[in-house]
C-alpha positions in Angstrom: 27.1 121.4 -17.6 25.4 119.8 -14.8 22.7 118.6 -17.2 25.0 117.5 -19.4 26.9 115.7 -17.0 23.1 114.3 -15.6 22.5 113.3 -19.4 25.9 111.4 -19.5 25.3 109.5 -16.0 21.7 108.2 -16.9 23.1 107.1 -20.2 25.8 105.3 -18.2 23.3 103.9 -15.9 21.0 102.3 -18.5 23.7 100.8 -20.4 25.0 99.2 -17.3 21.5 97.8 -16.4 21.0 96.4 -20.1 24.1 94.8 -19.6 23.2 93.6 -16.6 20.0 91.7 -17.5 20.2 88.1 -17.8 20.1 86.4 -21.6 17.2 84.4 -22.0 17.9 80.5 -21.6 17.9 78.3 -24.4 14.9 76.7 -25.5 15.4 73.1 -25.3 12.0 72.0 -25.8 12.0 70.6 -29.3 14.8 68.5 -28.2 13.7 67.4 -25.3 10.4 66.3 -26.9 11.9 64.8 -29.9 14.9 62.6 -27.8 16.9 61.9 -30.8 19.3 58.7 -30.2 21.1 58.6 -33.6 22.4 61.3 -35.4 23.6 61.6 -39.1 26.1 64.4 -40.3 26.2 65.7 -43.6 28.7 66.6 -45.6 29.1 70.2 -44.5 28.2 72.9 -47.4 31.4 75.1 -47.9 31.2 79.0 -48.3 35.1 79.4 -47.4 38.0 79.7 -49.7 39.6 76.7 -48.6 38.5 73.9 -51.0 39.2 71.3 -48.5 37.6 72.6 -45.6 34.1 70.2 -45.7 35.8 67.0 -45.3 38.2 68.3 -42.8 35.4 69.6 -40.7 33.3 66.3 -41.0 36.5 64.2 -39.8 36.3 66.1 -36.6 32.2 66.2 -35.6 31.8 62.5 -34.8 34.0 62.2 -31.7 32.2 65.2 -29.4 28.6 64.3 -30.7 29.1 60.6 -29.5 30.9 61.7 -26.7 27.9 63.7 -25.8 25.8 60.3 -25.6 24.6 59.9 -29.3 25.3 57.3 -31.9 26.7 58.7 -35.0 26.4 57.4 -38.2 30.0 56.5 -39.4 30.7 60.0 -41.8 32.9 58.0 -44.4 30.4 55.6 -44.8 27.6 57.7 -45.1 29.7 60.0 -47.7 30.7 57.1 -49.5 26.8 55.7 -49.7 25.4 59.1 -51.2 28.3 59.1 -54.0 27.3 55.8 -54.6 23.6 56.8 -55.1 24.3 59.7 -57.6 25.0 62.6 -55.1 28.6 63.5 -55.9 28.7 66.8 -53.9 27.9 67.9 -50.5 25.6 70.4 -51.7 23.5 67.4 -53.9 23.6 65.6 -50.3 22.4 68.5 -48.4 19.3 68.8 -50.5 18.0 65.4 -50.0 14.7 65.2 -48.9 14.3 64.2 -45.0 11.8 61.3 -46.1 14.6 60.3 -48.0 17.3 60.3 -45.4 15.0 58.5 -43.1 14.1 55.7 -45.3 17.7 54.8 -46.2 19.6 55.6 -43.1 17.3 55.6 -40.3 18.6 58.1 -38.1 16.5 60.2 -35.6 18.1 63.4 -36.6 20.2 65.1 -39.1 22.8 67.6 -38.6 23.2 70.2 -41.3 26.9 72.2 -41.4 27.7 75.3 -43.3 31.4 76.2 -43.0 31.7 80.3 -43.0 35.4 80.7 -42.5 38.2 78.5 -42.4 42.0 78.7 -42.5 45.2 80.9 -41.8 45.0 84.6 -42.6 48.1 86.6 -42.6 48.7 90.3 -41.4 51.8 92.3 -41.2 53.1 91.3 -37.9 50.6 88.5 -36.8 48.5 85.9 -38.3 45.5 84.0 -37.1 43.6 80.5 -37.9 40.2 80.5 -37.8 37.5 77.8 -38.1 33.5 78.8 -38.2 30.8 77.1 -38.8 26.8 76.9 -38.3 25.2 73.6 -37.1 21.4 72.7 -37.3 20.0 69.7 -36.1 16.7 68.9 -37.1 14.5 65.9 -36.8 14.3 63.7 -39.6 10.6 63.1 -39.3 9.1 66.5 -38.6 11.9 68.6 -40.1 11.7 70.7 -37.0 14.8 72.3 -35.6 16.0 70.9 -32.7 19.0 72.6 -31.8 21.4 75.1 -33.6 24.6 76.9 -32.6 27.9 78.2 -34.1 31.6 76.5 -34.2 34.1 78.8 -33.6 37.8 78.8 -32.8 40.9 80.8 -33.3 44.6 80.3 -33.1 46.7 83.7 -32.8 50.6 84.0 -33.0 51.4 87.2 -30.8 54.3 89.4 -29.9 57.0 87.6 -28.8 59.1 90.1 -27.9 62.7 91.7 -29.3 60.9 95.0 -30.7 59.8 95.2 -34.3 62.1 93.2 -35.5 61.3 90.4 -33.2 57.6 90.6 -34.5 58.4 90.5 -38.0 60.6 87.4 -37.5 57.9 85.9 -35.4 55.6 86.7 -38.3 57.4 85.1 -40.6 58.2 81.6 -38.9 54.2 81.7 -38.4 53.8 82.1 -41.9 56.3 79.2 -43.1 55.3 77.0 -40.3 51.7 77.5 -41.3 52.5 76.4 -44.6 53.9 73.2 -43.6 51.5 72.2 -40.6 47.7 72.4 -41.0 46.5 73.3 -38.0 43.0 73.8 -39.3 41.7 70.2 -38.2 42.4 70.2 -34.8 41.0 73.6 -34.6 37.8 72.4 -35.9 38.0 69.7 -33.0 38.3 72.4 -30.5 35.2 74.6 -32.1 33.3 71.6 -32.1 34.3 70.4 -28.7 33.1 73.9 -27.5 30.1 74.3 -29.1 28.6 71.1 -28.3 29.4 71.2 -24.6 28.7 75.0 -24.0 27.1 75.9 -20.5 24.3 78.0 -22.0 23.4 77.0 -25.5 25.3 73.6 -25.7 23.8 69.9 -26.6 21.9 68.1 -24.1 23.5 64.8 -23.0 22.2 61.8 -25.2 20.8 58.5 -24.0 24.2 57.2 -24.1 25.9 60.1 -22.0 28.5 58.8 -19.6 29.9 61.5 -17.1 33.6 61.5 -17.0 34.9 60.3 -13.9 
């Protein structure tokens, strides 16, 4: 019995020490060497079941990037320009070679976005609205990865009290409200702001960054 207890004690101490090991700091060397001033955001690739997720997300990405100190090419103008030049879908836009983007747009870096999850999911007594997307920033001249992260946010409905009946009523109200009011655009704004400003692996401030007073 003493041997068994000692074994579990050692395992517990080892797990604690592993958990206390500091995470490796994010490597910003490529981003610092490239020092981009302008960013071109391509319409996202959409792996979710929400057909309009790509452009809802796109409408919420420029502001946090601009607030971080970068010039962001107007996303609607770029989208229209690419469509007028024979690229009607985000998949085709994302396949354009970097040298062509540099030639016709002139950005320093390109942000590629892949939406993995989007929308409201209903359970028996609760619901949750989720936005999850992967972001990759590439140097437009070299194709080198400068920065990558995941933008994620969720909004859950909780227990409002009143026992099981109260929970069921609350869930029903949430489902009705969710079918009327789309919360995903504002949730996407929250996800992007958190990812870009994350203290451990957020995007470094750009040349036009102004610290909040």
